[in-house]
Steps between C-alpha positions, in 0.01 A plus 500: 500500500405863555743535792781382271408765244479765773844396625646524149356850461724619784797262496736330259611170652837344417342167408149353479396139547151485354236230516273475196191433717408797719189582704259730321481739796657558839468267798364670812294424810186509288632380162662169408694637205272355237578222262856480376512647152689254278687770315503769769879510478466595135331823608802581718737429209296725270504775761879474533540528123249786466668690783847449358613317814768261381527324833645149461203267546471126548167326454467202733192279478374175642298427186629305202213623284238775498143510375415751231189545291654283228585224749798387704832671426827343616742704708765477226269689261415757768872544567573559132219755471610685813864509388394641163292774660707580811849376417659833590446440872361146527783273611320165493176310555549210740279216612514457876473149641610437858597143410783621276786743551570604140289816541710602803820467299353708217391773743850513649653535155255775400569692823875475437454620142313813613752566777278430800645176632 
């Protein structure tokens, strides 16, 4: 996650595809990257907002629900919360499942809408 923040300090990408679960620290010859942090992607979104980087961003996740202190939260609720907080640059929150192609079609449409594809 820290390398993503370092990159954003020096660059403004045209588009970001962001996973919600990110390693807590960098992978190297001596480090495994730590446990994935369930809402690590949220830290990246907050950094984008705080920095004023309005880079079109798509959250793509393989999880249909996330664990919070209050219990399991469905992806639809997470999506609504993220859109409320980051709607200026957040284009969508998609569930990735290799068995289906709907997510691919949605990504294509989003890329066309932002002028990339």
